[in-house]
N, C-alpha and C positions, 0 to 999 in steps of 0.2 A: 505494500499501500503506499503511495507517495505520500509523504508527509507534507501535513501544511504548514504555510509560513506567513507570519504577522511583519510587517515594517511600520515604525511608526517615527516618523522624522521629528527632528528638534526635540529629543526626548532624554538629554542628559539632567534635565533638572525639572522643576514645577510640574505642570500640566502632563507634558508629555514623558517624564519620568513615570508619573504616577499610574499613566495609561499603560506604560509596558509591564510595570509591578501588577495592575490586575490582570493583563492578559498569561503573565508568567503564572499565574496563580488558576487559572481558569482556561485558557487556550490550549486545544489539545494539538500542539504543534510548536514549531520553536519560532521565537520572539526576537526580532532584531531591534535593538536599541542604536538608534544613530545620531551624530553630531559632528558637528562642523569642525569641533576641535578635537582630536585623537585622544589626547591626554584626558579631556573633562570627561568625554565619553568613556573611556575605558574605568576612570574614576567611579561613574554611576553605575557600570557594570559591576565591579567590585562591590560597591554598596550591597546591591539588590543580592549580590552571590554570599554576603554576610546574612541575609535573611533566607538562607536557603533556597534561593530561586535561580534559576539558569538561563538567563538572556544570552543572545550573544551579541557583539559589536561591528557596526561597519562605518566608516567615515563617510559623512554626507553632509558637503555645503549645496543646499537647495539652487541657491543663486548661481551655482557654477554648472553649466550643462557638462562637462568633461565628468565630474564629480556625480551626476547623476548618471550617465551612462555608464560609468565604472560599476556603480552598484547593479544597474540593471544588466550588465554583462555577468558580474557575479552570480546574481540571483538564477539567471538563465542557466548558467555552467552548472551552478551547485544543485540546484533544487528544480530548476525546467519550469517555473512558475511562481505564482503569490498567491493568496488568498485574502489577506486583510491586510490594508494599506490606511493607516491614519497619518492625514497629512496637516500637521499641526505647528510645523516650525513658523515662524511669524517674529517682526519686531514692533515697537512702537516707541517713538520718542516723546515722553512726555514732556521733555524739556523745552521744545518746540511747538507751541499750540497753533502758530501760524508758519510752517516750515517753508523753508526757501526750496526752489526747484529739485537740487541735489538731495534735500532730504525728503522730499515727497516723491521723489523718484526712486530712491533707495529703498522706501517703506513698499512701493508698489512692486519693486522687482522683486523682494523676498517674500513678500506677503500674497500678492496675485500671479505675476509671471511667472515665479516658481513653480507655479501648478501646473501651467502650460507645458513645460520641458517635462515634468514628472509624467504626464498624461503621455508624452512624446515617447517616452522612455519605457516607463513600467507598465502604462496600460496594456501594451500587447501580452505582457506576461501574467496579464489576471486571469485565473482559471474561473470555469462556470462554477456559479455560486458565489463569487468573489463579493467582497464588502469593502466599500471605500467610506471613509468619513473625512470629509473637508470640515476643519474646525473653524468657523466664521466668530462672530460675536456680535453683541447688541448694535455695533457699527454695521454690520451687516444686513439688516432690515431695510427695507426700501423707504421706510418711514424717515429716514435718514437724508433723502435728496427731496429736493423742493423746486429745482429746475424743471419745470413743464417739459421741456423738448428730450431733456434727459429722460425723464419719467415715463414718458410715452415710447422711448424706444426699447428701455429696459422691459416695460410690460408686455412687448410683443410676445406671444406664447411660441414664435417663429425666430427667436433672437437666435443670433449666429454669435460665434467667437469672434469672427471679425468686426461686428458690431459693437461687441464689449470692448474690445480693443479700441475701437474707435471713441468711445464715451471716456475711457481711463484715459487717453490720448488728450482729449478736449481739456478735461481737466488740469492735466499737466502742462499742457502749452498757457492755461489761463494763469497758472503761478509762474512760469519762465516768463508770459510776457507782459504781468503786472496787472491784469485783467481779471483775475481770482474775485468772486462775489461771496459773500458771505452769507448774503441772501440766498445763494443756490443751495444752501444745507440746510439741516436744523441744528439747535444750539449755536448760532451765529457764526456755524462753520468751524467751529474749533476741531482741531484735528481731520481735518476735511480730508486730507492724505489717508488716513486708517479707512475713516468711512467709506471711501473710492475704493481701496483695497479690499476692504471685507465685502462690500455689496458686490463688487466682480466675484469675490469668492463663491458666495451665494448662487449669485445667476451662472455661474460656470458649472455650479453643481448641478442645476437644473437641463443646462445645454447639455453638459456629459452623459446625464441618463438618458436623455432621448438620443443622442449619439451612438449609446451602447445598450439599450433596452433589450436589443436582440440576444446578446450574450449572456443573459440570466445575471448581470452585476447590479448590484444593489449600491446606489451613489445618494449619499445624504450628506446636509449641511446641520452643523449643530453649534449652539450657541451655550457653551458649557457654564456659564456664569461668571460672574465679576469673581476671578481666582487672583488671590494670594501667590504673587510671582513678583520678581524683580521688576517686570513690565509696569506692574501696578502700584509699585514702590510702598507696597504696605496698607495701600486703598483698598485691596481685595476684600472679599467677604467670605469667600468659600475656601476651603481647603482643597488643594489640588486632589487628593484622595475622594473627597465629596465630588468635586467638579468632573473626573473620571468616569462618574460611573454612569454618565448619562451616554459617553462614547463608548464604554464596556457593554452597556445594552444594546447601541446600534450594531455594534459588531457581533455579538456573543448572543443574544436573546431576542433581537427585534423579530417579526414578521419579514420573511424576504422578499414580499409584495410591497414591504415599504419603500418606495423609490423616489426621488427627488423631491425631497422632502425638506422643510427648515424646521429642527426641533428646539425648543427653548430646554433650558437645563432642567426643568421640571417635567421633562417627557411630551410638554405639551406641543403638538404640531401648531405652527403659528402659518397663518397667511402672510407671505411675504409680499403680494402684493397689495396689502392695507397700508397705503401711503399716510392715512390720516390717522394711523393707530399711534399708540403710545408705548412704541419700541425701541426708539431711536435712544443713541448712547448719550448720556448727559455728564458732560465734563465737569469733575469735580476739581479740577486743576487752574 
């Protein structure tokens, strides 16, 4: 019997680490903890080994296509496929409420564009019945956006990746050209770059599910809650182990018929198109 394989990106600490821990405890297969920094990744593996768990490690920088391709080649040669993929790696610079172009681009490259690279190289390895979880946030709900032109585009049920990329590029151009408007977003446009990147992650989830529906793969987006991590600077309200539960549910226990949804941290299925809903991120900094 072929052994099942799970990969969690950005998992040397915080939420990703908690997901790896939970998978090691409950997933019947091999779990790969990945990290950009090899030393930190191996230290995280050692911590889990001290708990009696047995994750494996592979270096992965999601923003480096060569690194993603290297992981894909390894998984293909070593295991011939992939059964669980949790796209967790993300960044957010809380010190820059209205970032410059380079800061905004960096956020979007890591949080969103990396998923396009992962889709290119890892999705061909997904086996029948595989499950993919794209970790988004409250920033990823469409109520974060107020620009009607962008909303009309994103609400199109036949939205394509190309159209989604155009939305992202238009935002980046506005920052670069000095035409950025706070009123295009909720909450005075604070951390608009993160809202754009996570909206794109959620929208991409829906696009990917449509594209891969015939392959019997479940692809869902999840807001795991406001997690206590370095990114939250102590402002989070949920411990990583608690926040990981909804991701583990989607991976291990949810119906395989659950496809292309946006799940809140309490397992509620949220209507992503509820543009007037009170789901948007409220910046406290």
